[in-house]
N, CA, C and O atoms as a GROMACS GRO file, in nm:
protein
  280
    1MET      N    1   8.396  -7.848  -0.929
    1MET     CA    2   8.414  -7.984  -1.019
    1MET      C    3   8.275  -7.998  -1.088
    1MET      O    4   8.174  -8.000  -1.017
    2SER      N    5   8.266  -8.008  -1.216
    2SER     CA    6   8.142  -8.018  -1.270
    2SER      C    7   8.099  -8.173  -1.282
    2SER      O    8   8.179  -8.262  -1.252
    3LEU      N    9   7.979  -8.200  -1.323
    3LEU     CA   10   7.936  -8.334  -1.294
    3LEU      C   11   8.004  -8.428  -1.413
    3LEU      O   12   8.032  -8.547  -1.399
    4ALA      N   13   8.022  -8.357  -1.519
    4ALA     CA   14   8.119  -8.424  -1.617
    4ALA      C   15   8.254  -8.456  -1.580
    4ALA      O   16   8.302  -8.559  -1.628
    5GLU      N   17   8.318  -8.390  -1.509
    5GLU     CA   18   8.460  -8.399  -1.438
    5GLU      C   19   8.436  -8.516  -1.344
    5GLU      O   20   8.508  -8.615  -1.349
    6LEU      N   21   8.336  -8.506  -1.260
    6LEU     CA   22   8.314  -8.612  -1.147
    6LEU      C   23   8.292  -8.772  -1.220
    6LEU      O   24   8.343  -8.880  -1.188
    7ASP      N   25   8.200  -8.740  -1.326
    7ASP     CA   26   8.168  -8.852  -1.405
    7ASP      C   27   8.302  -8.930  -1.456
    7ASP      O   28   8.310  -9.053  -1.457
    8PHE      N   29   8.396  -8.852  -1.492
    8PHE     CA   30   8.504  -8.907  -1.553
    8PHE      C   31   8.607  -8.974  -1.462
    8PHE      O   32   8.671  -9.074  -1.493
    9TYR      N   33   8.619  -8.898  -1.328
    9TYR     CA   34   8.715  -8.946  -1.222
    9TYR      C   35   8.674  -9.057  -1.141
    9TYR      O   36   8.748  -9.140  -1.089
   10PHE      N   37   8.525  -9.050  -1.132
   10PHE     CA   38   8.462  -9.156  -1.025
   10PHE      C   39   8.523  -9.297  -1.034
   10PHE      O   40   8.568  -9.363  -0.940
   11PRO      N   41   8.513  -9.337  -1.195
   11PRO     CA   42   8.550  -9.506  -1.208
   11PRO      C   43   8.703  -9.519  -1.148
   11PRO      O   44   8.738  -9.623  -1.092
   12PHE      N   45   8.788  -9.414  -1.164
   12PHE     CA   46   8.934  -9.438  -1.122
   12PHE      C   47   8.943  -9.454  -0.970
   12PHE      O   48   9.028  -9.525  -0.917
   13PHE      N   49   8.856  -9.388  -0.905
   13PHE     CA   50   8.853  -9.377  -0.768
   13PHE      C   51   8.789  -9.533  -0.726
   13PHE      O   52   8.838  -9.587  -0.626
   14VAL      N   53   8.699  -9.592  -0.788
   14VAL     CA   54   8.630  -9.706  -0.763
   14VAL      C   55   8.754  -9.823  -0.792
   14VAL      O   56   8.766  -9.925  -0.725
   15PHE      N   57   8.834  -9.786  -0.897
   15PHE     CA   58   8.944  -9.908  -0.944
   15PHE      C   59   9.063  -9.911  -0.828
   15PHE      O   60   9.117 -10.015  -0.791
   16PHE      N   61   9.100  -9.758  -0.769
   16PHE     CA   62   9.202  -9.745  -0.670
   16PHE      C   63   9.159  -9.827  -0.526
   16PHE      O   64   9.233  -9.892  -0.451
   17TYR      N   65   9.029  -9.804  -0.514
   17TYR     CA   66   8.992  -9.876  -0.368
   17TYR      C   67   8.988 -10.024  -0.408
   17TYR      O   68   9.049 -10.097  -0.330
   18GLY      N   69   8.940 -10.073  -0.494
   18GLY     CA   70   8.942 -10.211  -0.526
   18GLY      C   71   9.097 -10.265  -0.507
   18GLY      O   72   9.136 -10.355  -0.433
   19PHE      N   73   9.173 -10.182  -0.597
   19PHE     CA   74   9.333 -10.225  -0.606
   19PHE      C   75   9.381 -10.224  -0.450
   19PHE      O   76   9.415 -10.330  -0.399
   20LEU      N   77   9.383 -10.114  -0.381
   20LEU     CA   78   9.430 -10.113  -0.268
   20LEU      C   79   9.404 -10.201  -0.163
   20LEU      O   80   9.492 -10.253  -0.095
   21ILE      N   81   9.264 -10.220  -0.147
   21ILE     CA   82   9.207 -10.330  -0.058
   21ILE      C   83   9.271 -10.478  -0.095
   21ILE      O   84   9.324 -10.559  -0.019
   22SER      N   85   9.250 -10.486  -0.229
   22SER     CA   86   9.296 -10.612  -0.258
   22SER      C   87   9.436 -10.662  -0.256
   22SER      O   88   9.473 -10.779  -0.253
   23LEU      N   89   9.518 -10.535  -0.260
   23LEU     CA   90   9.652 -10.564  -0.250
   23LEU      C   91   9.690 -10.581  -0.109
   23LEU      O   92   9.791 -10.648  -0.090
   24VAL      N   93   9.625 -10.529   0.001
   24VAL     CA   94   9.648 -10.520   0.116
   24VAL      C   95   9.615 -10.682   0.171
   24VAL      O   96   9.688 -10.747   0.246
   25CYS      N   97   9.522 -10.714   0.128
   25CYS     CA   98   9.463 -10.849   0.164
   25CYS      C   99   9.537 -10.957   0.099
   25CYS      O  100   9.540 -11.067   0.154
   26ALA      N  101   9.599 -10.936  -0.014
   26ALA     CA  102   9.650 -11.042  -0.082
   26ALA      C  103   9.838 -11.066  -0.026
   26ALA      O  104   9.905 -11.164  -0.060
   27LEU      N  105   9.884 -10.959   0.056
   27LEU     CA  106  10.042 -10.937   0.061
   27LEU      C  107  10.032 -10.998   0.212
   27LEU      O  108   9.970 -10.937   0.298
   28PRO      N  109  10.092 -11.114   0.237
   28PRO     CA  110  10.108 -11.170   0.384
   28PRO      C  111  10.184 -11.075   0.463
   28PRO      O  112  10.162 -11.081   0.584
   29GLU      N  113  10.261 -10.996   0.425
   29GLU     CA  114  10.359 -10.905   0.505
   29GLU      C  115  10.257 -10.790   0.550
   29GLU      O  116  10.247 -10.758   0.668
   30LEU      N  117  10.195 -10.738   0.463
   30LEU     CA  118  10.113 -10.623   0.496
   30LEU      C  119   9.988 -10.654   0.591
   30LEU      O  120   9.923 -10.576   0.661
   31LEU      N  121   9.976 -10.790   0.572
   31LEU     CA  122   9.860 -10.864   0.666
   31LEU      C  123   9.904 -10.855   0.810
   31LEU      O  124   9.833 -10.813   0.902
   32ARG      N  125  10.041 -10.904   0.820
   32ARG     CA  126  10.087 -10.928   0.951
   32ARG      C  127  10.129 -10.805   1.028
   32ARG      O  128  10.150 -10.798   1.149
   33ILE      N  129  10.138 -10.707   0.935
   33ILE     CA  130  10.152 -10.553   0.995
   33ILE      C  131  10.046 -10.505   1.054
   33ILE      O  132  10.044 -10.450   1.164
   34GLY      N  133   9.930 -10.532   0.962
   34GLY     CA  134   9.813 -10.493   1.034
   34GLY      C  135   9.751 -10.569   1.146
   34GLY      O  136   9.671 -10.517   1.224
   35GLU      N  137   9.792 -10.704   1.153
   35GLU     CA  138   9.740 -10.780   1.260
   35GLU      C  139   9.811 -10.732   1.396
   35GLU      O  140   9.758 -10.738   1.507
   36GLU      N  141   9.929 -10.689   1.370
   36GLU     CA  142  10.038 -10.650   1.479
   36GLU      C  143   9.956 -10.488   1.545
   36GLU      O  144   9.937 -10.460   1.663
   37ARG      N  145   9.925 -10.419   1.443
   37ARG     CA  146   9.905 -10.265   1.492
   37ARG      C  147   9.746 -10.240   1.489
   37ARG      O  148   9.706 -10.131   1.530
   38MET      N  149   9.658 -10.330   1.444
   38MET     CA  150   9.532 -10.296   1.445
   38MET      C  151   9.443 -10.372   1.519
   38MET      O  152   9.470 -10.491   1.529
   39PRO      N  153   9.330 -10.325   1.581
   39PRO     CA  154   9.255 -10.412   1.654
   39PRO      C  155   9.186 -10.508   1.578
   39PRO      O  156   9.157 -10.497   1.459
   40GLU      N  157   9.155 -10.622   1.667
   40GLU     CA  158   9.099 -10.763   1.582
   40GLU      C  159   8.960 -10.710   1.495
   40GLU      O  160   8.947 -10.748   1.379
   41LYS      N  161   8.898 -10.656   1.534
   41LYS     CA  162   8.776 -10.592   1.486
   41LYS      C  163   8.796 -10.544   1.348
   41LYS      O  164   8.737 -10.588   1.249
   42TRP      N  165   8.887 -10.448   1.349
   42TRP     CA  166   8.903 -10.382   1.222
   42TRP      C  167   8.977 -10.462   1.115
   42TRP      O  168   8.972 -10.426   0.997
   43MET      N  169   9.058 -10.589   1.163
   43MET     CA  170   9.114 -10.693   1.077
   43MET      C  171   9.004 -10.746   1.036
   43MET      O  172   8.999 -10.757   0.913
   44GLN      N  173   8.887 -10.795   1.107
   44GLN     CA  174   8.788 -10.880   1.030
   44GLN      C  175   8.729 -10.772   0.948
   44GLN      O  176   8.729 -10.790   0.827
   45GLN      N  177   8.678 -10.660   0.996
   45GLN     CA  178   8.623 -10.558   0.868
   45GLN      C  179   8.678 -10.559   0.747
   45GLN      O  180   8.615 -10.583   0.644
   46LEU      N  181   8.826 -10.527   0.755
   46LEU     CA  182   8.904 -10.549   0.641
   46LEU      C  183   8.888 -10.665   0.554
   46LEU      O  184   8.866 -10.648   0.434
   47GLN      N  185   8.898 -10.788   0.607
   47GLN     CA  186   8.878 -10.905   0.536
   47GLN      C  187   8.736 -10.943   0.487
   47GLN      O  188   8.720 -11.024   0.396
   48ALA      N  189   8.627 -10.875   0.554
   48ALA     CA  190   8.509 -10.874   0.496
   48ALA      C  191   8.473 -10.790   0.369
   48ALA      O  192   8.383 -10.825   0.293
   49HIS      N  193   8.551 -10.675   0.350
   49HIS     CA  194   8.563 -10.607   0.248
   49HIS      C  195   8.617 -10.632   0.114
   49HIS      O  196   8.608 -10.558   0.017
   50ARG      N  197   8.678 -10.754   0.122
   50ARG     CA  198   8.760 -10.827   0.018
   50ARG      C  199   8.665 -10.846  -0.099
   50ARG      O  200   8.693 -10.807  -0.212
   51GLY      N  201   8.568 -10.899  -0.073
   51GLY     CA  202   8.473 -10.932  -0.209
   51GLY      C  203   8.428 -10.815  -0.265
   51GLY      O  204   8.405 -10.812  -0.386
   52LEU      N  205   8.409 -10.703  -0.187
   52LEU     CA  206   8.378 -10.585  -0.247
   52LEU      C  207   8.485 -10.514  -0.328
   52LEU      O  208   8.466 -10.445  -0.428
   53ALA      N  209   8.588 -10.538  -0.274
   53ALA     CA  210   8.702 -10.480  -0.319
   53ALA      C  211   8.745 -10.544  -0.470
   53ALA      O  212   8.781 -10.469  -0.560
   54LEU      N  213   8.737 -10.680  -0.488
   54LEU     CA  214   8.747 -10.747  -0.615
   54LEU      C  215   8.664 -10.706  -0.710
   54LEU      O  216   8.702 -10.694  -0.827
   55PHE      N  217   8.519 -10.675  -0.665
   55PHE     CA  218   8.410 -10.636  -0.746
   55PHE      C  219   8.454 -10.488  -0.796
   55PHE      O  220   8.426 -10.453  -0.910
   56CYS      N  221   8.507 -10.423  -0.728
   56CYS     CA  222   8.538 -10.271  -0.742
   56CYS      C  223   8.653 -10.275  -0.854
   56CYS      O  224   8.650 -10.195  -0.948
   57LEU      N  225   8.750 -10.369  -0.840
   57LEU     CA  226   8.877 -10.373  -0.902
   57LEU      C  227   8.802 -10.418  -1.034
   57LEU      O  228   8.838 -10.353  -1.132
   58LEU      N  229   8.734 -10.486  -1.051
   58LEU     CA  230   8.686 -10.571  -1.192
   58LEU      C  231   8.618 -10.442  -1.254
   58LEU      O  232   8.661 -10.391  -1.357
   59ILE      N  233   8.510 -10.391  -1.184
   59ILE     CA  234   8.393 -10.297  -1.241
   59ILE      C  235   8.478 -10.148  -1.292
   59ILE      O  236   8.454 -10.077  -1.390
   60GLY      N  237   8.582 -10.134  -1.189
   60GLY     CA  238   8.660  -9.989  -1.196
   60GLY      C  239   8.753  -9.998  -1.307
   60GLY      O  240   8.778  -9.898  -1.374
   61SER      N  241   8.815 -10.128  -1.335
   61SER     CA  242   8.893 -10.132  -1.435
   61SER      C  243   8.822 -10.119  -1.595
   61SER      O  244   8.871 -10.057  -1.690
   62LEU      N  245   8.713 -10.186  -1.594
   62LEU     CA  246   8.640 -10.197  -1.729
   62LEU      C  247   8.583 -10.030  -1.740
   62LEU      O  248   8.588  -9.957  -1.839
   63TRP      N  249   8.535 -10.002  -1.622
   63TRP     CA  250   8.469  -9.860  -1.650
   63TRP      C  251   8.556  -9.753  -1.674
   63TRP      O  252   8.524  -9.658  -1.745
   64SER      N  253   8.680  -9.766  -1.612
   64SER     CA  254   8.782  -9.668  -1.640
   64SER      C  255   8.863  -9.671  -1.792
   64SER      O  256   8.928  -9.578  -1.840
   65LEU      N  257   8.840  -9.805  -1.852
   65LEU     CA  258   8.898  -9.826  -1.987
   65LEU      C  259   8.787  -9.794  -2.074
   65LEU      O  260   8.818  -9.768  -2.191
   66GLN      N  261   8.655  -9.788  -2.042
   66GLN     CA  262   8.573  -9.734  -2.130
   66GLN      C  263   8.563  -9.577  -2.122
   66GLN      O  264   8.518  -9.511  -2.215
   67ASN      N  265   8.600  -9.530  -2.023
   67ASN     CA  266   8.626  -9.353  -2.015
   67ASN      C  267   8.728  -9.328  -2.108
   67ASN      O  268   8.714  -9.232  -2.184
   68LEU      N  269   8.835  -9.403  -2.116
   68LEU     CA  270   8.937  -9.374  -2.169
   68LEU      C  271   8.926  -9.376  -2.326
   68LEU      O  272   8.948  -9.279  -2.398
   69LEU      N  273   8.892  -9.494  -2.364
   69LEU     CA  274   8.844  -9.502  -2.506
   69LEU      C  275   8.740  -9.417  -2.578
   69LEU      O  276   8.743  -9.395  -2.699
   70LEU      N  277   8.635  -9.366  -2.483
   70LEU     CA  278   8.551  -9.288  -2.552
   70LEU      C  279   8.591  -9.146  -2.514
   70LEU      O  280   8.530  -9.050  -2.562
   0.00000   0.00000   0.00000
């Protein structure tokens, strides 16, 4: 993989990270499943990443859009 390809795909990875973490934190059913199956410390860590996920969702979407338009 060349640097040009990595530069093109990286914003999409950032966007999908933000999308997935935001989705998991926003849906009560997924949170309930996580609370049942994961240790409490992992759930706290997941909730702590919510702000980062929203930031990645915003920046990744704008950055991906810029890559697609240029």
